[in-house]
TORFIBA-634803 format. One record per residue (C-alpha): z, y negated, x; chain. Coordinates in steps of 0.1 Angstrom, whole numbers. Each point is the difference from the previous one (the first is absolute). Example, Ala and Ser with C-alpha at 12.3 -4.5 7.8 and 13.67 -1.06 7.14 Angstrom:
site c3 = 78 | c2 = 45 | c1 = 123 | mol = A;
site c3 = -7 | c2 = -34 | c1 = 14 | mol = A;
***
This chain:
site c3 = 0 | c2 = 1 | c1 = -1 | mol = A;
site c3 = 8 | c2 = -26 | c1 = 29 | mol = A;
site c3 = -34 | c2 = 9 | c1 = 17 | mol = A;
site c3 = -18 | c2 = -12 | c1 = -32 | mol = A;
site c3 = 21 | c2 = -32 | c1 = -1 | mol = A;
site c3 = -6 | c2 = -6 | c1 = 36 | mol = A;
site c3 = -37 | c2 = 4 | c1 = -4 | mol = A;
site c3 = -2 | c2 = -22 | c1 = -30 | mol = A;
site c3 = 19 | c2 = -26 | c1 = 19 | mol = A;
site c3 = -24 | c2 = 3 | c1 = 30 | mol = A;
site c3 = -30 | c2 = -2 | c1 = -22 | mol = A;
site c3 = 15 | c2 = -31 | c1 = -16 | mol = A;
site c3 = 7 | c2 = -17 | c1 = 32 | mol = A;
site c3 = -36 | c2 = 7 | c1 = 13 | mol = A;
site c3 = -13 | c2 = -16 | c1 = -31 | mol = A;
site c3 = 23 | c2 = -30 | c1 = 3 | mol = A;
site c3 = -12 | c2 = -4 | c1 = 37 | mol = A;
site c3 = -37 | c2 = 3 | c1 = -12 | mol = A;
site c3 = 7 | c2 = -27 | c1 = -26 | mol = A;
site c3 = 18 | c2 = -23 | c1 = 23 | mol = A;
site c3 = -29 | c2 = 2 | c1 = 25 | mol = A;
site c3 = -26 | c2 = -6 | c1 = -26 | mol = A;
site c3 = 22 | c2 = -30 | c1 = -12 | mol = A;
site c3 = 0 | c2 = -14 | c1 = 35 | mol = A;
site c3 = -38 | c2 = 4 | c1 = 4 | mol = A;
site c3 = -6 | c2 = -18 | c1 = -32 | mol = A;
site c3 = 24 | c2 = -28 | c1 = 9 | mol = A;
site c3 = -14 | c2 = -5 | c1 = 35 | mol = A;
site c3 = -35 | c2 = -1 | c1 = -18 | mol = A;
site c3 = 12 | c2 = -26 | c1 = -25 | mol = A;
site c3 = 17 | c2 = -21 | c1 = 27 | mol = A;
site c3 = -32 | c2 = 1 | c1 = 21 | mol = A;
site c3 = -21 | c2 = -12 | c1 = -29 | mol = A;
site c3 = 25 | c2 = -26 | c1 = -8 | mol = A;
site c3 = 1 | c2 = -14 | c1 = 35 | mol = A;
site c3 = -38 | c2 = 2 | c1 = 0 | mol = A;
site c3 = -3 | c2 = -19 | c1 = -31 | mol = A;
site c3 = 26 | c2 = -25 | c1 = 13 | mol = A;
site c3 = -20 | c2 = -5 | c1 = 32 | mol = A;
site c3 = -34 | c2 = -4 | c1 = -19 | mol = A;
site c3 = 13 | c2 = -26 | c1 = -24 | mol = A;
site c3 = -2 | c2 = -31 | c1 = 20 | mol = A;
site c3 = -28 | c2 = -25 | c1 = 10 | mol = A;
site c3 = -21 | c2 = 11 | c1 = 29 | mol = A;
site c3 = -25 | c2 = -18 | c1 = 22 | mol = A;
site c3 = -29 | c2 = 16 | c1 = 20 | mol = A;
site c3 = 10 | c2 = 8 | c1 = 36 | mol = A;
site c3 = -29 | c2 = -18 | c1 = 19 | mol = A;
site c3 = 8 | c2 = 14 | c1 = 33 | mol = A;
site c3 = 3 | c2 = 35 | c1 = -13 | mol = A;
site c3 = -34 | c2 = -6 | c1 = -19 | mol = A;
site c3 = -17 | c2 = -11 | c1 = 32 | mol = A;
site c3 = -2 | c2 = 35 | c1 = 13 | mol = A;
site c3 = -14 | c2 = 13 | c1 = -34 | mol = A;
site c3 = -26 | c2 = -27 | c1 = -2 | mol = A;
site c3 = -10 | c2 = 5 | c1 = 36 | mol = A;
site c3 = -6 | c2 = 38 | c1 = -6 | mol = A;
site c3 = -20 | c2 = -8 | c1 = -31 | mol = A;
site c3 = -21 | c2 = -24 | c1 = 17 | mol = A;
site c3 = -7 | c2 = 24 | c1 = 27 | mol = A;
site c3 = -4 | c2 = 34 | c1 = -21 | mol = A;
site c3 = -16 | c2 = -14 | c1 = -31 | mol = A;
site c3 = -40 | c2 = 3 | c1 = 2 | mol = A;
site c3 = -2 | c2 = -33 | c1 = -18 | mol = A;
site c3 = 17 | c2 = -18 | c1 = 29 | mol = A;
site c3 = -4 | c2 = 23 | c1 = 29 | mol = A;
site c3 = -32 | c2 = -17 | c1 = 14 | mol = A;
site c3 = 15 | c2 = -35 | c1 = 0 | mol = A;
site c3 = -1 | c2 = -18 | c1 = 33 | mol = A;
site c3 = 35 | c2 = -2 | c1 = 16 | mol = A;
site c3 = 1 | c2 = -39 | c1 = -8 | mol = A;
site c3 = -8 | c2 = 7 | c1 = -36 | mol = A;
site c3 = 26 | c2 = 29 | c1 = -2 | mol = A;
site c3 = 27 | c2 = -24 | c1 = 14 | mol = A;
site c3 = -10 | c2 = -27 | c1 = -26 | mol = A;
site c3 = -1 | c2 = 26 | c1 = -27 | mol = A;
site c3 = 35 | c2 = 11 | c1 = 8 | mol = A;
site c3 = 14 | c2 = -35 | c1 = 3 | mol = A;
site c3 = -15 | c2 = -8 | c1 = -35 | mol = A;
site c3 = 14 | c2 = 32 | c1 = -14 | mol = A;
site c3 = 36 | c2 = -7 | c1 = 12 | mol = A;
site c3 = -3 | c2 = -35 | c1 = -13 | mol = A;
site c3 = -11 | c2 = 12 | c1 = -33 | mol = A;
site c3 = 29 | c2 = 26 | c1 = -6 | mol = A;
site c3 = 27 | c2 = -21 | c1 = 18 | mol = A;
site c3 = 12 | c2 = -16 | c1 = -32 | mol = A;
site c3 = 1 | c2 = 33 | c1 = -22 | mol = A;
site c3 = 32 | c2 = 5 | c1 = -18 | mol = A;
site c3 = 10 | c2 = 26 | c1 = -24 | mol = A;
site c3 = 33 | c2 = 4 | c1 = -23 | mol = A;
site c3 = 12 | c2 = 31 | c1 = -15 | mol = A;
site c3 = 26 | c2 = -10 | c1 = -27 | mol = A;
site c3 = 27 | c2 = 24 | c1 = -12 | mol = A;
site c3 = -12 | c2 = -3 | c1 = -37 | mol = A;
site c3 = -35 | c2 = 14 | c1 = 11 | mol = A;
site c3 = -18 | c2 = -33 | c1 = 2 | mol = A;
site c3 = -22 | c2 = -7 | c1 = 29 | mol = A;
site c3 = -15 | c2 = -32 | c1 = 17 | mol = A;
site c3 = -27 | c2 = -3 | c1 = 27 | mol = A;
site c3 = -7 | c2 = -33 | c1 = 17 | mol = A;
site c3 = -32 | c2 = -1 | c1 = 21 | mol = A;
site c3 = -25 | c2 = -28 | c1 = 9 | mol = A;
site c3 = -15 | c2 = 7 | c1 = -33 | mol = A;
site c3 = 32 | c2 = -11 | c1 = -19 | mol = A;
site c3 = 29 | c2 = 18 | c1 = -18 | mol = A;
site c3 = -5 | c2 = 31 | c1 = -20 | mol = A;
site c3 = 25 | c2 = 16 | c1 = -24 | mol = A;
site c3 = 3 | c2 = 36 | c1 = -9 | mol = A;
site c3 = 23 | c2 = 31 | c1 = -1 | mol = A;
site c3 = 10 | c2 = 27 | c1 = 25 | mol = A;
site c3 = 14 | c2 = 35 | c1 = -2 | mol = A;
site c3 = 12 | c2 = 22 | c1 = 28 | mol = A;
site c3 = 1 | c2 = 38 | c1 = 3 | mol = A;
site c3 = 22 | c2 = 4 | c1 = 31 | mol = A;
site c3 = -3 | c2 = 37 | c1 = -3 | mol = A;
site c3 = -38 | c2 = 0 | c1 = 6 | mol = A;
site c3 = 4 | c2 = -33 | c1 = 21 | mol = A;
site c3 = -23 | c2 = -20 | c1 = -22 | mol = A;
site c3 = 1 | c2 = -35 | c1 = -15 | mol = A;
site c3 = -23 | c2 = -9 | c1 = -28 | mol = A;
site c3 = -7 | c2 = -37 | c1 = -5 | mol = A;
site c3 = -20 | c2 = -14 | c1 = -31 | mol = A;
site c3 = -14 | c2 = -33 | c1 = 4 | mol = A;
site c3 = -25 | c2 = -14 | c1 = -27 | mol = A;
site c3 = -8 | c2 = 33 | c1 = -14 | mol = A;
site c3 = -8 | c2 = 13 | c1 = 35 | mol = A;
site c3 = 23 | c2 = 30 | c1 = 11 | mol = A;
site c3 = 5 | c2 = 6 | c1 = 38 | mol = A;
site c3 = 20 | c2 = 30 | c1 = 13 | mol = A;
site c3 = 14 | c2 = -4 | c1 = 36 | mol = A;
site c3 = 16 | c2 = 28 | c1 = 20 | mol = A;
site c3 = 32 | c2 = -12 | c1 = 14 | mol = A;
site c3 = 0 | c2 = 11 | c1 = 37 | mol = A;
site c3 = 31 | c2 = -18 | c1 = 10 | mol = A;
site c3 = 26 | c2 = -19 | c1 = -18 | mol = A;
site c3 = 32 | c2 = -14 | c1 = 17 | mol = A;
site c3 = 20 | c2 = -31 | c1 = -7 | mol = A;
site c3 = -23 | c2 = -17 | c1 = 27 | mol = A;
site c3 = -34 | c2 = 16 | c1 = -4 | mol = A;
site c3 = -24 | c2 = 11 | c1 = -27 | mol = A;
site c3 = -31 | c2 = 18 | c1 = 9 | mol = A;
site c3 = -25 | c2 = 8 | c1 = -27 | mol = A;
site c3 = -34 | c2 = 19 | c1 = 0 | mol = A;
site c3 = -29 | c2 = -10 | c1 = -23 | mol = A;
site c3 = -20 | c2 = 24 | c1 = -19 | mol = A;
site c3 = -26 | c2 = -8 | c1 = 27 | mol = A;
site c3 = 22 | c2 = 11 | c1 = 28 | mol = A;
site c3 = 9 | c2 = -37 | c1 = 13 | mol = A;
site c3 = 35 | c2 = -5 | c1 = 13 | mol = A;
site c3 = 19 | c2 = -30 | c1 = -13 | mol = A;
site c3 = 31 | c2 = -11 | c1 = 20 | mol = A;
site c3 = 26 | c2 = -22 | c1 = -17 | mol = A;
site c3 = 34 | c2 = -15 | c1 = 10 | mol = A;
site c3 = 25 | c2 = -17 | c1 = -21 | mol = A;
site c3 = -6 | c2 = -36 | c1 = -10 | mol = A;
site c3 = 20 | c2 = -22 | c1 = 22 | mol = A;
***
């Protein structure tokens, strides 16, 4: 009789440990998602220095620009950097989104799926889905559907 009780207690102890571990994994996952949302919900500006390498690679590897003379390539890089310099985006906790570029201010909405590492932005009936490659309190790196990397830093 004692053997049956001990076995039952042992099985219950194993079940409790499994439930505890599952709860810990869920808590860690929810905490990471909450932290990610907290990090994302702020104003960001394009990181011009980080984007310099992205644009240089594009000018070198893209067939549309590969045949440019060195002076033209330098001018194209300078022009591109000046054009992106003022880009700012803001992800608000309520799901609203703003984007400020040389073309003006646009408003929309956003939604993130941190499990799949994607953020969806809807601006003027146009939906864009970005892969979140890196998200910390100090850097946001997104990849567009065309494979271009976008580096952001918190708006200072």
